[in-house]
ZAMARGU-4260 file (C-alpha; in steps of 0.2 Angstrom, whole numbers, plus 5000, padded with zeros to 4 digits):
<rodrens>
0) 5361/5143/4977 | 5376/5137/4966 | 5385/5154/4963 | 5396/5146/4950 | 5381/5141/4939
5) 5374/5159/4942 | 5390/5167/4935 | 5391/5155/4921 | 5373/5158/4916 | 5376/5177/4916
10) 5391/5177/4905 | 5383/5164/4893 | 5368/5175/4891 | 5379/5190/4887 | 5389/5180/4875
15) 5374/5173/4866 | 5367/5191/4862 | 5384/5198/4857 | 5392/5198/4840 | 5410/5201/4834
20) 5406/5220/4832 | 5393/5223/4846 | 5395/5217/4864 | 5381/5217/4876 | 5377/5215/4895
25) 5361/5213/4904 | 5356/5222/4921 | 5341/5221/4932 | 5339/5240/4932 | 5346/5255/4923
30) 5353/5261/4940 | 5364/5245/4941 | 5369/5247/4923 | 5375/5265/4925 | 5384/5261/4941
35) 5393/5246/4935 | 5399/5254/4919 | 5404/5270/4928 | 5414/5262/4942 | 5422/5248/4931
40) 5429/5261/4920 | 5435/5272/4934 | 5444/5257/4942 | 5451/5250/4925 | 5457/5267/4919
45) 5462/5274/4936 | 5475/5285/4927 | 5459/5295/4920 | 5450/5300/4936 | 5439/5314/4929
50) 5422/5312/4922 | 5409/5323/4914 | 5390/5323/4915 | 5376/5331/4904 | 5363/5331/4918
55) 5348/5334/4907 | 5335/5320/4905 | 5338/5307/4918 | 5336/5306/4937 | 5349/5292/4937
60) 5362/5305/4937 | 5355/5312/4954 | 5358/5296/4963 | 5375/5294/4955 | 5382/5311/4959
65) 5383/5309/4978 | 5393/5293/4975 | 5405/5301/4964 | 5407/5315/4976 | 5410/5303/4991
70) 5424/5295/4980 | 5431/5312/4977 | 5429/5310/4958 | 5431/5327/4949 | 5415/5330/4939
75) 5413/5342/4924 | 5395/5348/4923 | 5387/5355/4907 | 5379/5372/4911 | 5361/5372/4906
80) 5364/5387/4893 | 5380/5380/4886 | 5381/5373/4869 | 5384/5354/4869 | 5398/5354/4856
85) 5407/5368/4865 | 5406/5359/4881 | 5413/5343/4874 | 5427/5353/4866 | 5432/5361/4883
90) 5431/5345/4894 | 5448/5339/4900 | 5458/5327/4889 | 5460/5316/4905 | 5441/5313/4906
95) 5437/5295/4908 | 5419/5296/4901 | 5404/5307/4898 | 5387/5302/4905 | 5372/5309/4895
100) 5354/5305/4891 | 5346/5306/4873 | 5328/5308/4880 | 5319/5314/4895 | 5314/5299/4905
105) 5297/5305/4910 | 5290/5316/4896 | 5299/5306/4882 | 5306/5322/4875 | 5320/5318/4862
110) 5334/5329/4868 | 5347/5324/4855 | 5342/5319/4837 | 5350/5303/4829 | 5362/5314/4820
115) 5367/5323/4836 | 5369/5307/4845 | 5381/5301/4832 | 5390/5317/4832 | 5393/5316/4851
120) 5399/5298/4850 | 5411/5303/4836 | 5418/5318/4845 | 5421/5309/4861 | 5428/5293/4852
125) 5440/5304/4843 | 5447/5311/4860 | 5447/5293/4867 | 5434/5297/4880 | 5420/5284/4883
130) 5403/5291/4878 | 5389/5283/4889 | 5372/5286/4882 | 5356/5282/4891 | 5342/5279/4878
135) 5324/5272/4878 | 5323/5255/4870 | 5307/5261/4860 | 5318/5273/4850 | 5326/5260/4840
140) 5343/5268/4838 | 5355/5262/4824 | 5367/5254/4837 | 5378/5246/4823 | 5381/5263/4816
145) 5384/5271/4833 | 5396/5258/4838 | 5407/5261/4823 | 5414/5274/4836 | 5425/5263/4847
150) 5422/5272/4863 | 5403/5273/4862 | 5392/5264/4875 | 5373/5264/4874 | 5363/5259/4889
155) 5345/5255/4884 | 5329/5253/4895 | 5311/5254/4893 | 5309/5269/4905 | 5293/5273/4914
160) 5283/5258/4909 | 5287/5240/4905 | 5302/5230/4911 | 5314/5238/4923 | 5329/5229/4916
165) 5343/5237/4905 | 5355/5231/4892 | 5371/5240/4887 | 5379/5239/4870 | 5398/5242/4868
170) 5413/5238/4857 | 5428/5227/4862 | 5437/5244/4867 | 5427/5243/4883 | 5439/5231/4892
175) 5434/5235/4910 | 5426/5219/4917 | 5409/5220/4925 | 5409/5222/4944 | 5391/5217/4949
180) 5385/5208/4933 | 5385/5190/4940 | 5378/5195/4957 | 5361/5199/4949 | 5345/5189/4948
185) 5345/5179/4932 | 5327/5184/4927 | 5332/5193/4911 | 5319/5194/4897 | 5326/5196/4879
190) 5309/5201/4871 | 5308/5220/4867 | 5292/5229/4871 | 5282/5234/4855 | 5274/5252/4854
195) 5260/5258/4843 | 5255/5275/4837 | 5239/5282/4845 | 5231/5299/4840 | 5224/5309/4855
200) 5209/5320/4850 | 5198/5324/4865 | 5213/5328/4877 | 5224/5337/4865 | 5223/5353/4874
205) 5231/5345/4889 | 5245/5337/4880 | 5262/5341/4888 | 5271/5343/4871 | 5258/5356/4865
210) 5260/5366/4882 | 5279/5365/4885 | 5288/5359/4869 | 5277/5361/4853 | 5293/5361/4842
215) 5301/5346/4850 | 5300/5328/4845 | 5294/5314/4857 | 5295/5296/4859 | 5279/5287/4854
220) 5278/5275/4869 | 5268/5286/4880 | 5256/5301/4881 | 5259/5315/4894 | 5246/5327/4900
225) 5246/5342/4911 | 5229/5345/4919 | 5226/5363/4926 | 5220/5365/4943 | 5219/5347/4945
230) 5230/5333/4953 | 5237/5321/4941 | 5237/5308/4956 | 5218/5310/4959 | 5215/5306/4941
235) 5227/5291/4942 | 5218/5284/4957 | 5201/5286/4949 | 5206/5277/4933 | 5214/5263/4943
240) 5198/5261/4954 | 5188/5260/4938 | 5201/5247/4931 | 5203/5258/4916 | 5221/5256/4917
245) 5233/5245/4927 | 5245/5253/4940 | 5260/5249/4929 | 5253/5259/4914 | 5251/5276/4923
250) 5263/5288/4932 | 5259/5304/4942 | 5273/5315/4947 | 5263/5322/4961 | 5263/5305/4970
255) 5282/5307/4973 | 5289/5314/4989 | 5295/5332/4990 | 5313/5327/4992 | 5313/5318/4976
260) 5303/5331/4966 | 5316/5344/4972 | 5329/5336/4962 | 5319/5336/4946 | 5324/5354/4942
265) 5342/5348/4940 | 5338/5337/4925 | 5321/5343/4919 | 5321/5362/4919 | 5302/5363/4915
270) 5297/5355/4931 | 5300/5371/4940 | 5285/5379/4931 | 5270/5382/4942 | 5257/5368/4943
275) 5266/5357/4931 | 5271/5343/4943 | 5254/5344/4952 | 5244/5341/4936 | 5256/5330/4926
280) 5251/5312/4921 | 5260/5300/4909 | 5251/5285/4902 | 5258/5270/4893 | 5252/5270/4875
285) 5247/5252/4876 | 5234/5257/4889 | 5225/5267/4875 | 5226/5253/4863 | 5219/5240/4876
290) 5205/5252/4881 | 5198/5262/4866 | 5187/5272/4879 | 5201/5277/4890 | 5203/5295/4883
295) 5184/5298/4885 | 5185/5291/4903 | 5200/5303/4907 | 5190/5318/4900 | 5174/5313/4910
300) 5184/5311/4926 | 5193/5328/4924 | 5177/5337/4920 | 5169/5329/4935 | 5183/5335/4946
305) 5182/5353/4939 | 5164/5354/4942 | 5165/5348/4960 | 5179/5360/4963 | 5169/5375/4956
310) 5154/5370/4967 | 5165/5369/4983 | 5173/5386/4979 | 5156/5394/4976
</rodrens>
């Protein structure tokens, strides 16, 4: 492989999709994007060794924190009950950047409204601290408005479903060069996934948002359910066997190993509630659009499992 051509292609791709006011870089995964931006800033601005993390919403932080600790990077965490504005006011002025997520990567819960996102970026930019926001691409944030704050950085990905790649948006104030960008596979797609609204009727009593966050807004790229006394993984396997959905359109938390689930409580507090992770199931909204009978099929499978369980107990 001609590595000179690989590096050239990567820089040309980024340049093609950048403008005078909004720069961009592409990454194969969200993890690589967060890693690259974080450590390029720590190296470039080595006189500002401290960082801050609002842990809520993203599992990426859990994989990054051990690396920061091994590098002896001082981390300022936001307490779960602490007001965000108060936390941002109290962080050290020598802070290099703040890492935060505007949505919950699994449930799609919107943690910070558009106005709150803009306020966070402004407050940090006024203090000359980089504000690194992880956001879901389906949210369609007004990045031009956000990037009026020179120290704002937005990292977008499609989250649970769709492409694993990520794209970052920033201003010319981010002068730290990429560390790993040119070393990635050059298989980037510039087509954004399109989402459609879908109204759930039959399974409404199992909707996560009704059970755990009825007053909260959610992304419209997925539907999340919690089935009582039933494994979400069992429903997942039966739907895939029936070819009602594809494996890439459905997610069950109970399929994950315990050592991964144990870290969920650090960024998704509701996951500590009894039976939530066991019965949790997230499905790409495109699956309902492609298969109009999907909601009925899920309901039938759930009722069948409940009936069989009651007979076995009896």
